[in-house]
PDB file of N, H, CA, C and O in Angstrom:
ATOM      1  N   MET A   1     100.756 135.146  72.548  1.00  0.00           N
ATOM      2  CA  MET A   1     100.075 135.898  71.513  1.00  0.00           C
ATOM      3  C   MET A   1      99.088 134.979  70.812  1.00  0.00           C
ATOM      4  O   MET A   1      99.470 133.927  70.300  1.00  0.00           O
ATOM      5  N   ASP A   2      97.834 135.368  70.788  1.00  0.00           N
ATOM      6  H   ASP A   2      97.523 136.223  71.205  1.00  0.00           H
ATOM      7  CA  ASP A   2      96.802 134.553  70.184  1.00  0.00           C
ATOM      8  C   ASP A   2      96.413 135.004  68.790  1.00  0.00           C
ATOM      9  O   ASP A   2      95.743 134.267  68.066  1.00  0.00           O
ATOM     10  N   ALA A   3      96.816 136.189  68.406  1.00  0.00           N
ATOM     11  H   ALA A   3      97.360 136.788  68.993  1.00  0.00           H
ATOM     12  CA  ALA A   3      96.436 136.711  67.087  1.00  0.00           C
ATOM     13  C   ALA A   3      97.183 135.956  65.997  1.00  0.00           C
ATOM     14  O   ALA A   3      98.373 135.676  66.145  1.00  0.00           O
ATOM     15  N   PRO A   4      96.500 135.624  64.903  1.00  0.00           N
ATOM     16  CA  PRO A   4      97.184 134.943  63.804  1.00  0.00           C
ATOM     17  C   PRO A   4      98.192 135.874  63.146  1.00  0.00           C
ATOM     18  O   PRO A   4      97.961 137.078  63.034  1.00  0.00           O
ATOM     19  N   LEU A   5      99.297 135.312  62.717  1.00  0.00           N
ATOM     20  H   LEU A   5      99.485 134.334  62.808  1.00  0.00           H
ATOM     21  CA  LEU A   5     100.329 136.122  62.065  1.00  0.00           C
ATOM     22  C   LEU A   5     100.061 136.189  60.578  1.00  0.00           C
ATOM     23  O   LEU A   5     100.621 135.411  59.805  1.00  0.00           O
ATOM     24  N   GLU A   6      99.212 137.110  60.175  1.00  0.00           N
ATOM     25  H   GLU A   6      98.758 137.742  60.803  1.00  0.00           H
ATOM     26  CA  GLU A   6      99.004 137.352  58.764  1.00  0.00           C
ATOM     27  C   GLU A   6      99.655 138.683  58.464  1.00  0.00           C
ATOM     28  O   GLU A   6      99.992 139.456  59.361  1.00  0.00           O
ATOM     29  N   TRP A   7      99.822 138.926  57.190  1.00  0.00           N
ATOM     30  H   TRP A   7      99.549 138.298  56.461  1.00  0.00           H
ATOM     31  CA  TRP A   7     100.448 140.194  56.796  1.00  0.00           C
ATOM     32  C   TRP A   7      99.444 141.306  56.998  1.00  0.00           C
ATOM     33  O   TRP A   7      98.784 141.741  56.054  1.00  0.00           O
ATOM     34  N   SER A   8      99.329 141.769  58.242  1.00  0.00           N
ATOM     35  H   SER A   8      99.865 141.416  59.009  1.00  0.00           H
ATOM     36  CA  SER A   8      98.367 142.811  58.560  1.00  0.00           C
ATOM     37  C   SER A   8      99.060 144.125  58.904  1.00  0.00           C
ATOM     38  O   SER A   8      98.416 145.087  59.322  1.00  0.00           O
ATOM     39  N   ALA A   9     100.365 144.154  58.724  1.00  0.00           N
ATOM     40  H   ALA A   9     100.888 143.372  58.384  1.00  0.00           H
ATOM     41  CA  ALA A   9     101.097 145.379  59.032  1.00  0.00           C
ATOM     42  C   ALA A   9     100.747 146.458  58.019  1.00  0.00           C
ATOM     43  O   ALA A   9     100.478 146.173  56.852  1.00  0.00           O
ATOM     44  N   ARG A  10     100.757 147.681  58.477  1.00  0.00           N
ATOM     45  H   ARG A  10     100.976 147.913  59.425  1.00  0.00           H
ATOM     46  CA  ARG A  10     100.479 148.811  57.598  1.00  0.00           C
ATOM     47  C   ARG A  10     101.762 149.181  56.859  1.00  0.00           C
ATOM     48  O   ARG A  10     102.848 149.117  57.434  1.00  0.00           O
ATOM     49  N   THR A  11     101.648 149.558  55.618  1.00  0.00           N
ATOM     50  H   THR A  11     100.765 149.610  55.151  1.00  0.00           H
ATOM     51  CA  THR A  11     102.801 149.946  54.812  1.00  0.00           C
ATOM     52  C   THR A  11     102.594 151.367  54.292  1.00  0.00           C
ATOM     53  O   THR A  11     101.538 151.696  53.752  1.00  0.00           O
ATOM     54  N   THR A  12     103.608 152.192  54.461  1.00  0.00           N
ATOM     55  H   THR A  12     104.466 151.925  54.899  1.00  0.00           H
ATOM     56  CA  THR A  12     103.572 153.571  53.977  1.00  0.00           C
ATOM     57  C   THR A  12     104.543 153.686  52.811  1.00  0.00           C
ATOM     58  O   THR A  12     105.704 153.293  52.927  1.00  0.00           O
ATOM     59  N   LYS A  13     104.075 154.220  51.693  1.00  0.00           N
ATOM     60  H   LYS A  13     103.132 154.539  51.599  1.00  0.00           H
ATOM     61  CA  LYS A  13     104.933 154.319  50.513  1.00  0.00           C
ATOM     62  C   LYS A  13     106.017 155.360  50.703  1.00  0.00           C
ATOM     63  O   LYS A  13     105.842 156.353  51.410  1.00  0.00           O
ATOM     64  N   GLN A  14     107.126 155.110  50.061  1.00  0.00           N
ATOM     65  H   GLN A  14     107.268 154.304  49.486  1.00  0.00           H
ATOM     66  CA  GLN A  14     108.266 156.012  50.183  1.00  0.00           C
ATOM     67  C   GLN A  14     108.040 157.308  49.422  1.00  0.00           C
ATOM     68  O   GLN A  14     107.205 157.394  48.522  1.00  0.00           O
ATOM     69  N   ASP A  15     108.791 158.282  49.805  1.00  0.00           N
ATOM     70  H   ASP A  15     109.469 158.212  50.536  1.00  0.00           H
ATOM     71  CA  ASP A  15     108.798 159.560  49.115  1.00  0.00           C
ATOM     72  C   ASP A  15     109.351 159.319  47.707  1.00  0.00           C
ATOM     73  O   ASP A  15     110.450 158.783  47.561  1.00  0.00           O
ATOM     74  N   HIS A  16     108.608 159.704  46.682  1.00  0.00           N
ATOM     75  H   HIS A  16     107.716 160.139  46.801  1.00  0.00           H
ATOM     76  CA  HIS A  16     108.995 159.432  45.301  1.00  0.00           C
ATOM     77  C   HIS A  16     110.289 160.115  44.881  1.00  0.00           C
ATOM     78  O   HIS A  16     110.879 159.749  43.865  1.00  0.00           O
ATOM     79  N   ARG A  17     110.736 161.100  45.650  1.00  0.00           N
ATOM     80  H   ARG A  17     110.257 161.396  46.476  1.00  0.00           H
ATOM     81  CA  ARG A  17     111.974 161.797  45.305  1.00  0.00           C
ATOM     82  C   ARG A  17     113.212 160.991  45.706  1.00  0.00           C
ATOM     83  O   ARG A  17     114.304 161.255  45.201  1.00  0.00           O
ATOM     84  N   MET A  18     113.061 160.008  46.611  1.00  0.00           N
ATOM     85  H   MET A  18     112.174 159.794  47.021  1.00  0.00           H
ATOM     86  CA  MET A  18     114.207 159.248  47.095  1.00  0.00           C
ATOM     87  C   MET A  18     113.938 157.746  47.006  1.00  0.00           C
ATOM     88  O   MET A  18     113.857 157.081  48.038  1.00  0.00           O
ATOM     89  N   PRO A  19     113.799 157.206  45.816  1.00  0.00           N
ATOM     90  CA  PRO A  19     113.419 155.799  45.683  1.00  0.00           C
ATOM     91  C   PRO A  19     114.528 154.810  46.036  1.00  0.00           C
ATOM     92  O   PRO A  19     114.269 153.609  46.122  1.00  0.00           O
ATOM     93  N   TRP A  20     115.735 155.279  46.237  1.00  0.00           N
ATOM     94  H   TRP A  20     115.945 156.255  46.167  1.00  0.00           H
ATOM     95  CA  TRP A  20     116.862 154.382  46.462  1.00  0.00           C
ATOM     96  C   TRP A  20     116.990 153.924  47.912  1.00  0.00           C
ATOM     97  O   TRP A  20     117.801 153.045  48.203  1.00  0.00           O
ATOM     98  N   ARG A  21     116.231 154.481  48.802  1.00  0.00           N
ATOM     99  H   ARG A  21     115.571 155.195  48.565  1.00  0.00           H
ATOM    100  CA  ARG A  21     116.404 154.194  50.223  1.00  0.00           C
ATOM    101  C   ARG A  21     116.094 152.754  50.602  1.00  0.00           C
ATOM    102  O   ARG A  21     116.818 152.168  51.407  1.00  0.00           O
ATOM    103  N   GLY A  22     115.051 152.172  50.053  1.00  0.00           N
ATOM    104  H   GLY A  22     114.462 152.648  49.399  1.00  0.00           H
ATOM    105  CA  GLY A  22     114.704 150.797  50.401  1.00  0.00           C
ATOM    106  C   GLY A  22     113.581 150.733  51.414  1.00  0.00           C
ATOM    107  O   GLY A  22     112.770 151.654  51.516  1.00  0.00           O
ATOM    108  N   ALA A  23     113.538 149.634  52.169  1.00  0.00           N
ATOM    109  H   ALA A  23     114.197 148.887  52.086  1.00  0.00           H
ATOM    110  CA  ALA A  23     112.432 149.386  53.090  1.00  0.00           C
ATOM    111  C   ALA A  23     112.900 149.459  54.538  1.00  0.00           C
ATOM    112  O   ALA A  23     114.051 149.166  54.861  1.00  0.00           O
ATOM    113  N   ALA A  24     111.968 149.858  55.394  1.00  0.00           N
ATOM    114  H   ALA A  24     111.033 150.095  55.131  1.00  0.00           H
ATOM    115  CA  ALA A  24     112.208 149.927  56.831  1.00  0.00           C
ATOM    116  C   ALA A  24     111.017 149.297  57.544  1.00  0.00           C
ATOM    117  O   ALA A  24     109.908 149.261  57.010  1.00  0.00           O
ATOM    118  N   CYS A  25     111.255 148.808  58.745  1.00  0.00           N
ATOM    119  H   CYS A  25     112.155 148.837  59.179  1.00  0.00           H
ATOM    120  CA  CYS A  25     110.171 148.238  59.551  1.00  0.00           C
ATOM    121  C   CYS A  25     110.203 148.872  60.935  1.00  0.00           C
ATOM    122  O   CYS A  25     111.256 148.945  61.570  1.00  0.00           O
ATOM    123  N   VAL A  26     109.052 149.325  61.396  1.00  0.00           N
ATOM    124  H   VAL A  26     108.197 149.266  60.880  1.00  0.00           H
ATOM    125  CA  VAL A  26     108.917 149.900  62.730  1.00  0.00           C
ATOM    126  C   VAL A  26     108.087 148.930  63.570  1.00  0.00           C
ATOM    127  O   VAL A  26     106.922 148.674  63.265  1.00  0.00           O
ATOM    128  N   ILE A  27     108.697 148.393  64.631  1.00  0.00           N
ATOM    129  H   ILE A  27     109.644 148.601  64.879  1.00  0.00           H
ATOM    130  CA  ILE A  27     108.022 147.474  65.537  1.00  0.00           C
ATOM    131  C   ILE A  27     107.866 148.204  66.864  1.00  0.00           C
ATOM    132  O   ILE A  27     108.807 148.300  67.652  1.00  0.00           O
ATOM    133  N   GLU A  28     106.668 148.712  67.095  1.00  0.00           N
ATOM    134  H   GLU A  28     105.903 148.634  66.455  1.00  0.00           H
ATOM    135  CA  GLU A  28     106.398 149.577  68.249  1.00  0.00           C
ATOM    136  C   GLU A  28     104.954 149.368  68.683  1.00  0.00           C
ATOM    137  O   GLU A  28     104.044 149.556  67.875  1.00  0.00           O
ATOM    138  N   PRO A  29     104.717 148.982  69.942  1.00  0.00           N
ATOM    139  CA  PRO A  29     103.340 148.746  70.391  1.00  0.00           C
ATOM    140  C   PRO A  29     102.486 150.019  70.506  1.00  0.00           C
ATOM    141  O   PRO A  29     101.262 149.949  70.398  1.00  0.00           O
ATOM    142  N   ASP A  30     103.110 151.160  70.720  1.00  0.00           N
ATOM    143  H   ASP A  30     104.105 151.217  70.807  1.00  0.00           H
ATOM    144  CA  ASP A  30     102.371 152.408  70.863  1.00  0.00           C
ATOM    145  C   ASP A  30     102.009 152.956  69.479  1.00  0.00           C
ATOM    146  O   ASP A  30     102.892 153.254  68.675  1.00  0.00           O
ATOM    147  N   ASP A  31     100.710 153.086  69.209  1.00  0.00           N
ATOM    148  H   ASP A  31      99.993 152.844  69.863  1.00  0.00           H
ATOM    149  CA  ASP A  31     100.239 153.517  67.888  1.00  0.00           C
ATOM    150  C   ASP A  31     100.777 154.876  67.469  1.00  0.00           C
ATOM    151  O   ASP A  31     101.159 155.063  66.314  1.00  0.00           O
ATOM    152  N   VAL A  32     100.809 155.821  68.394  1.00  0.00           N
ATOM    153  H   VAL A  32     100.499 155.669  69.332  1.00  0.00           H
ATOM    154  CA  VAL A  32     101.246 157.184  68.056  1.00  0.00           C
ATOM    155  C   VAL A  32     102.731 157.202  67.737  1.00  0.00           C
ATOM    156  O   VAL A  32     103.141 157.780  66.730  1.00  0.00           O
ATOM    157  N   ARG A  33     103.536 156.579  68.576  1.00  0.00           N
ATOM    158  H   ARG A  33     103.202 156.109  69.394  1.00  0.00           H
ATOM    159  CA  ARG A  33     104.982 156.542  68.318  1.00  0.00           C
ATOM    160  C   ARG A  33     105.300 155.813  67.022  1.00  0.00           C
ATOM    161  O   ARG A  33     106.153 156.241  66.244  1.00  0.00           O
ATOM    162  N   ARG A  34     104.596 154.696  66.802  1.00  0.00           N
ATOM    163  H   ARG A  34     103.904 154.348  67.433  1.00  0.00           H
ATOM    164  CA  ARG A  34     104.820 153.920  65.582  1.00  0.00           C
ATOM    165  C   ARG A  34     104.533 154.771  64.344  1.00  0.00           C
ATOM    166  O   ARG A  34     105.307 154.765  63.387  1.00  0.00           O
ATOM    167  N   ALA A  35     103.424 155.496  64.370  1.00  0.00           N
ATOM    168  H   ALA A  35     102.795 155.501  65.147  1.00  0.00           H
ATOM    169  CA  ALA A  35     103.058 156.354  63.235  1.00  0.00           C
ATOM    170  C   ALA A  35     104.075 157.475  63.043  1.00  0.00           C
ATOM    171  O   ALA A  35     104.424 157.807  61.910  1.00  0.00           O
ATOM    172  N   GLN A  36     104.552 158.059  64.141  1.00  0.00           N
ATOM    173  H   GLN A  36     104.268 157.789  65.061  1.00  0.00           H
ATOM    174  CA  GLN A  36     105.540 159.134  64.040  1.00  0.00           C
ATOM    175  C   GLN A  36     106.844 158.630  63.414  1.00  0.00           C
ATOM    176  O   GLN A  36     107.404 159.267  62.522  1.00  0.00           O
ATOM    177  N   LEU A  37     107.313 157.483  63.894  1.00  0.00           N
ATOM    178  H   LEU A  37     106.858 156.965  64.619  1.00  0.00           H
ATOM    179  CA  LEU A  37     108.548 156.918  63.343  1.00  0.00           C
ATOM    180  C   LEU A  37     108.384 156.548  61.878  1.00  0.00           C
ATOM    181  O   LEU A  37     109.284 156.775  61.071  1.00  0.00           O
ATOM    182  N   ALA A  38     107.233 155.978  61.535  1.00  0.00           N
ATOM    183  H   ALA A  38     106.501 155.794  62.191  1.00  0.00           H
ATOM    184  CA  ALA A  38     106.982 155.599  60.142  1.00  0.00           C
ATOM    185  C   ALA A  38     106.951 156.830  59.243  1.00  0.00           C
ATOM    186  O   ALA A  38     107.508 156.809  58.146  1.00  0.00           O
ATOM    187  N   ARG A  39     106.307 157.899  59.697  1.00  0.00           N
ATOM    188  H   ARG A  39     105.854 157.916  60.588  1.00  0.00           H
ATOM    189  CA  ARG A  39     106.275 159.143  58.906  1.00  0.00           C
ATOM    190  C   ARG A  39     107.680 159.706  58.711  1.00  0.00           C
ATOM    191  O   ARG A  39     108.029 160.163  57.623  1.00  0.00           O
ATOM    192  N   LEU A  40     108.471 159.668  59.762  1.00  0.00           N
ATOM    193  H   LEU A  40     108.187 159.296  60.646  1.00  0.00           H
ATOM    194  CA  LEU A  40     109.847 160.162  59.676  1.00  0.00           C
ATOM    195  C   LEU A  40     110.647 159.364  58.651  1.00  0.00           C
ATOM    196  O   LEU A  40     111.320 159.943  57.798  1.00  0.00           O
ATOM    197  N   LEU A  41     110.576 158.042  58.733  1.00  0.00           N
ATOM    198  H   LEU A  41     110.030 157.572  59.426  1.00  0.00           H
ATOM    199  CA  LEU A  41     111.299 157.197  57.789  1.00  0.00           C
ATOM    200  C   LEU A  41     110.762 157.345  56.368  1.00  0.00           C
ATOM    201  O   LEU A  41     111.528 157.348  55.404  1.00  0.00           O
ATOM    202  N   CYS A  42     109.455 157.466  56.249  1.00  0.00           N
ATOM    203  H   CYS A  42     108.833 157.463  57.032  1.00  0.00           H
ATOM    204  CA  CYS A  42     108.844 157.662  54.931  1.00  0.00           C
ATOM    205  C   CYS A  42     109.322 158.971  54.316  1.00  0.00           C
ATOM    206  O   CYS A  42     109.623 159.029  53.124  1.00  0.00           O
ATOM    207  N   GLY A  43     109.392 160.009  55.122  1.00  0.00           N
ATOM    208  H   GLY A  43     109.147 159.962  56.090  1.00  0.00           H
ATOM    209  CA  GLY A  43     109.882 161.292  54.654  1.00  0.00           C
ATOM    210  C   GLY A  43     111.344 161.247  54.232  1.00  0.00           C
ATOM    211  O   GLY A  43     111.799 162.076  53.443  1.00  0.00           O
ATOM    212  N   MET A  44     112.075 160.268  54.767  1.00  0.00           N
ATOM    213  H   MET A  44     111.705 159.595  55.407  1.00  0.00           H
ATOM    214  CA  MET A  44     113.479 160.076  54.394  1.00  0.00           C
ATOM    215  C   MET A  44     113.609 159.194  53.152  1.00  0.00           C
ATOM    216  O   MET A  44     114.714 158.952  52.668  1.00  0.00           O
ATOM    217  N   GLY A  45     112.457 158.712  52.635  1.00  0.00           N
ATOM    218  H   GLY A  45     111.559 158.909  53.029  1.00  0.00           H
ATOM    219  CA  GLY A  45     112.474 157.964  51.391  1.00  0.00           C
ATOM    220  C   GLY A  45     112.336 156.457  51.523  1.00  0.00           C
ATOM    221  O   GLY A  45     112.540 155.740  50.543  1.00  0.00           O
ATOM    222  N   PHE A  46     111.998 155.959  52.694  1.00  0.00           N
ATOM    223  H   PHE A  46     111.832 156.541  53.490  1.00  0.00           H
ATOM    224  CA  PHE A  46     111.850 154.524  52.891  1.00  0.00           C
ATOM    225  C   PHE A  46     110.406 154.070  52.689  1.00  0.00           C
ATOM    226  O   PHE A  46     109.469 154.794  53.027  1.00  0.00           O
ATOM    227  N   VAL A  47     110.231 152.868  52.135  1.00  0.00           N
ATOM    228  H   VAL A  47     110.992 152.280  51.861  1.00  0.00           H
ATOM    229  CA  VAL A  47     108.939 152.188  52.198  1.00  0.00           C
ATOM    230  C   VAL A  47     108.888 151.669  53.624  1.00  0.00           C
ATOM    231  O   VAL A  47     109.790 150.946  54.047  1.00  0.00           O
ATOM    232  N   THR A  48     107.859 152.020  54.369  1.00  0.00           N
ATOM    233  H   THR A  48     107.126 152.607  54.025  1.00  0.00           H
ATOM    234  CA  THR A  48     107.838 151.723  55.791  1.00  0.00           C
ATOM    235  C   THR A  48     106.741 150.736  56.139  1.00  0.00           C
ATOM    236  O   THR A  48     105.567 150.971  55.854  1.00  0.00           O
ATOM    237  N   HIS A  49     107.129 149.629  56.756  1.00  0.00           N
ATOM    238  H   HIS A  49     108.083 149.437  56.987  1.00  0.00           H
ATOM    239  CA  HIS A  49     106.191 148.629  57.250  1.00  0.00           C
ATOM    240  C   HIS A  49     106.062 148.836  58.746  1.00  0.00           C
ATOM    241  O   HIS A  49     107.064 149.004  59.442  1.00  0.00           O
ATOM    242  N   GLU A  50     104.827 148.824  59.248  1.00  0.00           N
ATOM    243  H   GLU A  50     104.014 148.687  58.683  1.00  0.00           H
ATOM    244  CA  GLU A  50     104.591 149.081  60.668  1.00  0.00           C
ATOM    245  C   GLU A  50     103.821 147.932  61.297  1.00  0.00           C
ATOM    246  O   GLU A  50     102.911 147.371  60.688  1.00  0.00           O
ATOM    247  N   THR A  51     104.193 147.592  62.518  1.00  0.00           N
ATOM    248  H   THR A  51     104.933 148.048  63.013  1.00  0.00           H
ATOM    249  CA  THR A  51     103.456 146.586  63.263  1.00  0.00           C
ATOM    250  C   THR A  51     103.691 146.767  64.762  1.00  0.00           C
ATOM    251  O   THR A  51     104.775 147.182  65.173  1.00  0.00           O
ATOM    252  N   PRO A  52     102.681 146.459  65.581  1.00  0.00           N
ATOM    253  CA  PRO A  52     102.870 146.511  67.026  1.00  0.00           C
ATOM    254  C   PRO A  52     103.433 145.198  67.585  1.00  0.00           C
ATOM    255  O   PRO A  52     103.774 145.126  68.765  1.00  0.00           O
ATOM    256  N   LEU A  53     103.532 144.170  66.750  1.00  0.00           N
ATOM    257  H   LEU A  53     103.255 144.229  65.791  1.00  0.00           H
ATOM    258  CA  LEU A  53     103.899 142.831  67.205  1.00  0.00           C
ATOM    259  C   LEU A  53     105.305 142.439  66.773  1.00  0.00           C
ATOM    260  O   LEU A  53     105.639 142.513  65.590  1.00  0.00           O
ATOM    261  N   GLY A  54     106.123 142.023  67.724  1.00  0.00           N
ATOM    262  H   GLY A  54     105.852 141.962  68.685  1.00  0.00           H
ATOM    263  CA  GLY A  54     107.482 141.609  67.410  1.00  0.00           C
ATOM    264  C   GLY A  54     107.539 140.396  66.512  1.00  0.00           C
ATOM    265  O   GLY A  54     108.371 140.327  65.608  1.00  0.00           O
ATOM    266  N   GLU A  55     106.667 139.444  66.753  1.00  0.00           N
ATOM    267  H   GLU A  55     105.991 139.500  67.488  1.00  0.00           H
ATOM    268  CA  GLU A  55     106.674 138.231  65.942  1.00  0.00           C
ATOM    269  C   GLU A  55     106.314 138.534  64.488  1.00  0.00           C
ATOM    270  O   GLU A  55     106.907 137.962  63.573  1.00  0.00           O
ATOM    271  N   LEU A  56     105.358 139.420  64.272  1.00  0.00           N
ATOM    272  H   LEU A  56     104.877 139.884  65.015  1.00  0.00           H
ATOM    273  CA  LEU A  56     105.000 139.819  62.912  1.00  0.00           C
ATOM    274  C   LEU A  56     106.137 140.624  62.287  1.00  0.00           C
ATOM    275  O   LEU A  56     106.397 140.506  61.089  1.00  0.00           O
ATOM    276  N   GLY A  57     106.814 141.441  63.095  1.00  0.00           N
ATOM    277  H   GLY A  57     106.602 141.537  64.067  1.00  0.00           H
ATOM    278  CA  GLY A  57     107.977 142.169  62.593  1.00  0.00           C
ATOM    279  C   GLY A  57     109.062 141.229  62.101  1.00  0.00           C
ATOM    280  O   GLY A  57     109.705 141.498  61.086  1.00  0.00           O
ATOM    281  N   ALA A  58     109.271 140.120  62.818  1.00  0.00           N
ATOM    282  H   ALA A  58     108.748 139.901  63.642  1.00  0.00           H
ATOM    283  CA  ALA A  58     110.247 139.119  62.393  1.00  0.00           C
ATOM    284  C   ALA A  58     109.807 138.468  61.085  1.00  0.00           C
ATOM    285  O   ALA A  58     110.637 138.169  60.226  1.00  0.00           O
ATOM    286  N   GLU A  59     108.504 138.252  60.933  1.00  0.00           N
ATOM    287  H   GLU A  59     107.830 138.496  61.630  1.00  0.00           H
ATOM    288  CA  GLU A  59     107.977 137.687  59.687  1.00  0.00           C
ATOM    289  C   GLU A  59     108.187 138.656  58.525  1.00  0.00           C
ATOM    290  O   GLU A  59     108.557 138.243  57.426  1.00  0.00           O
ATOM    291  N   ILE A  60     107.952 139.940  58.772  1.00  0.00           N
ATOM    292  H   ILE A  60     107.652 140.275  59.665  1.00  0.00           H
ATOM    293  CA  ILE A  60     108.182 140.958  57.738  1.00  0.00           C
ATOM    294  C   ILE A  60     109.659 140.963  57.341  1.00  0.00           C
ATOM    295  O   ILE A  60     109.995 141.013  56.158  1.00  0.00           O
ATOM    296  N   ALA A  61     110.538 140.910  58.353  1.00  0.00           N
ATOM    297  H   ALA A  61     110.264 140.870  59.314  1.00  0.00           H
ATOM    298  CA  ALA A  61     111.979 140.919  58.078  1.00  0.00           C
ATOM    299  C   ALA A  61     112.404 139.711  57.244  1.00  0.00           C
ATOM    300  O   ALA A  61     113.338 139.802  56.447  1.00  0.00           O
ATOM    301  N   ALA A  62     111.720 138.583  57.427  1.00  0.00           N
ATOM    302  H   ALA A  62     110.961 138.509  58.074  1.00  0.00           H
ATOM    303  CA  ALA A  62     112.044 137.388  56.647  1.00  0.00           C
ATOM    304  C   ALA A  62     111.554 137.499  55.204  1.00  0.00           C
ATOM    305  O   ALA A  62     112.127 136.884  54.305  1.00  0.00           O
ATOM    306  N   GLU A  63     110.500 138.278  54.983  1.00  0.00           N
ATOM    307  H   GLU A  63     110.035 138.778  55.713  1.00  0.00           H
ATOM    308  CA  GLU A  63     109.881 138.380  53.655  1.00  0.00           C
ATOM    309  C   GLU A  63     110.363 139.575  52.840  1.00  0.00           C
ATOM    310  O   GLU A  63     110.342 139.535  51.609  1.00  0.00           O
ATOM    311  N   VAL A  64     110.796 140.637  53.514  1.00  0.00           N
ATOM    312  H   VAL A  64     110.814 140.670  54.513  1.00  0.00           H
ATOM    313  CA  VAL A  64     111.144 141.890  52.840  1.00  0.00           C
ATOM    314  C   VAL A  64     112.617 142.189  53.092  1.00  0.00           C
ATOM    315  O   VAL A  64     113.113 141.993  54.202  1.00  0.00           O
ATOM    316  N   SER A  65     113.301 142.653  52.084  1.00  0.00           N
ATOM    317  H   SER A  65     112.898 142.812  51.183  1.00  0.00           H
ATOM    318  CA  SER A  65     114.692 143.064  52.263  1.00  0.00           C
ATOM    319  C   SER A  65     114.696 144.445  52.916  1.00  0.00           C
ATOM    320  O   SER A  65     114.420 145.451  52.262  1.00  0.00           O
ATOM    321  N   LEU A  66     115.008 144.484  54.204  1.00  0.00           N
ATOM    322  H   LEU A  66     115.232 143.667  54.736  1.00  0.00           H
ATOM    323  CA  LEU A  66     114.943 145.725  54.979  1.00  0.00           C
ATOM    324  C   LEU A  66     116.323 146.359  55.098  1.00  0.00           C
ATOM    325  O   LEU A  66     117.329 145.663  55.241  1.00  0.00           O
ATOM    326  N   ARG A  67     116.357 147.676  55.036  1.00  0.00           N
ATOM    327  H   ARG A  67     115.540 148.241  54.919  1.00  0.00           H
ATOM    328  CA  ARG A  67     117.594 148.424  55.270  1.00  0.00           C
ATOM    329  C   ARG A  67     117.636 148.945  56.691  1.00  0.00           C
ATOM    330  O   ARG A  67     118.715 149.134  57.252  1.00  0.00           O
ATOM    331  N   VAL A  68     116.445 149.185  57.293  1.00  0.00           N
ATOM    332  H   VAL A  68     115.568 149.032  56.837  1.00  0.00           H
ATOM    333  CA  VAL A  68     116.365 149.728  58.652  1.00  0.00           C
ATOM    334  C   VAL A  68     115.268 148.991  59.412  1.00  0.00           C
ATOM    335  O   VAL A  68     114.185 148.746  58.879  1.00  0.00           O
ATOM    336  N   ILE A  69     115.560 148.641  60.662  1.00  0.00           N
ATOM    337  H   ILE A  69     116.439 148.840  61.095  1.00  0.00           H
ATOM    338  CA  ILE A  69     114.541 148.083  61.555  1.00  0.00           C
ATOM    339  C   ILE A  69     114.599 148.873  62.848  1.00  0.00           C
ATOM    340  O   ILE A  69     115.657 148.993  63.464  1.00  0.00           O
ATOM    341  N   VAL A  70     113.446 149.418  63.263  1.00  0.00           N
ATOM    342  H   VAL A  70     112.586 149.321  62.763  1.00  0.00           H
ATOM    343  CA  VAL A  70     113.350 150.145  64.526  1.00  0.00           C
ATOM    344  C   VAL A  70     112.473 149.303  65.443  1.00  0.00           C
ATOM    345  O   VAL A  70     111.311 149.042  65.134  1.00  0.00           O
ATOM    346  N   VAL A  71     113.039 148.874  66.583  1.00  0.00           N
ATOM    347  H   VAL A  71     113.984 149.086  66.834  1.00  0.00           H
ATOM    348  CA  VAL A  71     112.318 147.989  67.496  1.00  0.00           C
ATOM    349  C   VAL A  71     112.305 148.604  68.887  1.00  0.00           C
ATOM    350  O   VAL A  71     113.343 149.022  69.401  1.00  0.00           O
ATOM    351  N   ASN A  72     111.137 148.656  69.487  1.00  0.00           N
ATOM    352  H   ASN A  72     110.294 148.316  69.070  1.00  0.00           H
ATOM    353  CA  ASN A  72     111.021 149.034  70.887  1.00  0.00           C
ATOM    354  C   ASN A  72     111.458 147.833  71.702  1.00  0.00           C
ATOM    355  O   ASN A  72     110.917 146.741  71.530  1.00  0.00           O
ATOM    356  N   VAL A  73     112.426 148.015  72.587  1.00  0.00           N
ATOM    357  H   VAL A  73     112.866 148.903  72.727  1.00  0.00           H
ATOM    358  CA  VAL A  73     112.962 146.877  73.361  1.00  0.00           C
ATOM    359  C   VAL A  73     111.951 146.303  74.338  1.00  0.00           C
ATOM    360  O   VAL A  73     112.195 145.245  74.918  1.00  0.00           O
ATOM    361  N   LEU A  74     110.836 146.966  74.533  1.00  0.00           N
ATOM    362  H   LEU A  74     110.638 147.825  74.062  1.00  0.00           H
ATOM    363  CA  LEU A  74     109.808 146.477  75.448  1.00  0.00           C
ATOM    364  C   LEU A  74     108.710 145.689  74.751  1.00  0.00           C
ATOM    365  O   LEU A  74     107.691 145.383  75.370  1.00  0.00           O
ATOM    366  N   VAL A  75     108.893 145.349  73.463  1.00  0.00           N
ATOM    367  H   VAL A  75     109.721 145.597  72.960  1.00  0.00           H
ATOM    368  CA  VAL A  75     107.901 144.542  72.771  1.00  0.00           C
ATOM    369  C   VAL A  75     107.834 143.193  73.468  1.00  0.00           C
ATOM    370  O   VAL A  75     108.853 142.517  73.602  1.00  0.00           O
ATOM    371  N   ARG A  76     106.662 142.798  73.908  1.00  0.00           N
ATOM    372  H   ARG A  76     105.834 143.348  73.798  1.00  0.00           H
ATOM    373  CA  ARG A  76     106.523 141.638  74.792  1.00  0.00           C
ATOM    374  C   ARG A  76     106.612 140.290  74.102  1.00  0.00           C
ATOM    375  O   ARG A  76     106.958 139.304  74.753  1.00  0.00           O
ATOM    376  N   ASP A  77     106.318 140.205  72.830  1.00  0.00           N
ATOM    377  H   ASP A  77     106.037 141.006  72.301  1.00  0.00           H
ATOM    378  CA  ASP A  77     106.259 138.894  72.191  1.00  0.00           C
ATOM    379  C   ASP A  77     107.543 138.517  71.447  1.00  0.00           C
ATOM    380  O   ASP A  77     107.533 137.633  70.591  1.00  0.00           O
ATOM    381  N   VAL A  78     108.636 139.189  71.778  1.00  0.00           N
ATOM    382  H   VAL A  78     108.644 139.907  72.473  1.00  0.00           H
ATOM    383  CA  VAL A  78     109.911 138.859  71.131  1.00  0.00           C
ATOM    384  C   VAL A  78     110.810 138.192  72.157  1.00  0.00           C
ATOM    385  O   VAL A  78     111.941 137.824  71.840  1.00  0.00           O
TER     386      VAL A  78
END
């Protein structure tokens, strides 16, 4: 992976009706699937961090207290 690991993941705010859920991270290389999963988790009340890169997902997990992590097992850089 040649891309620099900066905090470039997209974050979707949680549903204001369920603020107790916490944060989730979706690590999925497919843009459409990643967006669908993030919307689903956001609708369940999670602050959702999204990234196509496994290494960046690990960085997010180190920086953010996550309650849920969804990882595609085919992510190549993990």
